[in-house]
C-alpha positions in Angstrom: -0.5 -13.8 1.1 -2.8 -15.6 3.6 -0.1 -18.3 4.2 2.7 -15.9 5.1 4.0 -16.1 8.7 6.8 -14.6 10.7 8.8 -11.5 9.7 8.5 -10.6 6.0 9.9 -7.8 3.7 8.7 -6.7 0.4 7.0 -4.0 -1.7 3.3 -3.0 -2.0 2.3 -1.1 -5.1 -1.0 0.8 -5.1 -2.8 2.3 -8.1 -5.7 4.6 -7.2 -7.8 7.6 -8.2 -6.7 10.9 -6.6 -10.0 10.9 -4.7 -8.8 8.0 -2.5 -5.5 9.8 -1.6 -6.7 10.9 1.8 -7.7 7.4 2.9 -4.5 5.9 1.4 -2.4 8.5 3.2 -4.2 7.8 6.5 -3.5 4.1 6.3 0.1 4.8 5.3 0.6 7.1 8.3 -1.0 4.6 10.7 1.5 1.9 9.5 4.7 3.8 9.5 6.2 1.2 11.8 5.9 -1.3 8.9 6.7 1.1 6.1 10.5 1.7 5.7 10.2 4.1 2.8 7.6 5.1 0.1 7.3 6.9 -3.2 4.3 8.7 -4.6 3.6 9.9 -8.1 0.8 11.2 -10.2 0.8 9.3 -13.4 -1.7 11.4 -15.3 -3.2 14.7 -14.1 -6.2 14.3 -16.5 -7.2 10.9 -15.3 -6.1 11.6 -11.8 -4.3 8.3 -11.4 -1.8 8.0 -8.5 0.7 5.3 -7.6 2.3 4.6 -4.3 5.2 2.2 -3.7 5.6 1.1 -0.1 8.7 -0.7 1.1 7.6 -2.8 4.0 9.2 -4.9 6.7 7.4 -6.5 9.7 5.3 -9.3 11.0 3.3 -11.0 8.3 0.0 -10.4 10.1 0.6 -6.7 10.2 1.7 -6.5 6.5 -1.4 -8.5 5.5 -3.6 -6.1 7.5 -2.0 -3.2 5.7 -2.4 -4.9 2.3 -6.1 -5.8 2.8 -6.8 -2.3 4.4 -5.6 -0.6 1.2 -7.4 -3.1 -1.0 -10.9 -2.2 0.3 -10.6 1.5 -0.1 -13.1 2.9 -2.6 -11.3 4.1 -5.8 -8.3 2.0 -5.2 -7.9 0.2 -8.5 -5.1 -2.2 -7.8 -2.9 -3.4 -4.9 0.0 -5.8 -5.5 2.5 -7.2 -3.0 5.9 -8.6 -3.8 7.7 -10.5 -1.0 11.5 -10.4 -1.0 
C-alpha cells in the first residue's frame, strides 16, 4: 500500500467491535469524497462484531490516509484493502 501512487480504486473491508462504530463512522463521513458507496452489517449481535465494506476511488495518498486512519482505531480488529 505504501508504494501506491496516482488515482486508485478499490475496496476496504473493516471488521470491528460495535464499540468502535462511532469512530469508524466519523472517519467514513470525513472521507465521503473518496468513498463511492459502502455497506454495513452486524455479523453477530452477541459478539457485537460489525463489518463495513467501503468502495473507494481517489488519490493514493488520500486512500492510504483513510486506510491507516481506520487501522489505528481501538477495537478495530482488521482492515484490508483490495486495489482494482
